[in-house]
C-alpha positions in Angstrom: -3.8 9.6 12.5 -5.3 8.8 16.0 -3.1 7.0 18.5 -5.4 3.9 18.4 -4.8 3.4 14.7 -1.0 3.6 15.3 -1.3 0.9 18.0 -3.4 -1.4 15.8 -1.0 -0.8 12.9 2.0 -1.7 15.1 0.3 -4.9 16.4 -0.5 -5.9 12.8 3.1 -5.3 11.8 4.3 -7.4 14.7 1.9 -10.2 13.7 3.2 -10.2 10.2 6.8 -10.2 11.3 6.2 -13.1 13.8 4.3 -15.1 11.1 7.1 -14.6 8.6 9.8 -15.4 11.1 7.9 -18.6 12.2 7.4 -19.7 8.6 11.0 -19.1 7.7 12.5 -21.0 10.6 9.8 -23.7 10.8 8.7 -22.5 14.3 5.0 -23.3 14.5 4.4 -21.5 17.8 5.8 -18.2 16.6 4.0 -18.4 13.3 0.7 -19.2 15.0 1.2 -16.3 17.5 1.6 -14.0 14.5 -1.5 -15.3 12.9 -3.5 -15.0 16.1 -2.3 -11.4 16.5 -3.5 -10.6 13.0 -6.9 -12.2 13.6 -7.4 -10.5 17.0 -6.3 -7.1 15.6 -8.8 -7.5 12.7 -11.7 -8.4 14.9 -10.8 -5.6 17.4 -10.9 -3.0 14.6 -14.1 -4.4 13.3 -15.7 -4.4 16.7 -14.7 -0.8 17.4 -15.9 0.4 14.1 -19.3 -1.3 14.6 -19.5 0.1 18.1 -18.7 3.6 16.8 -21.4 3.4 14.1 -24.0 2.0 16.6 -23.2 4.8 19.1 -24.1 7.4 16.5 -27.5 5.9 15.7 -30.2 6.9 18.1 -33.0 4.4 18.6 -36.3 5.9 19.6 
């Protein structure tokens, strides 16, 4: 597994943990930070995959 995938997996795990911690202790800021980490991680992965696919395609 490439190191980038490990980093994204760790960020996603931290986001889930922060969300669950925030929802368990009614701490809105911590929960929202976890949600935002998950959203940012998802869009980062999506952007990198699209960029990788477009880089392969040659436009003549």
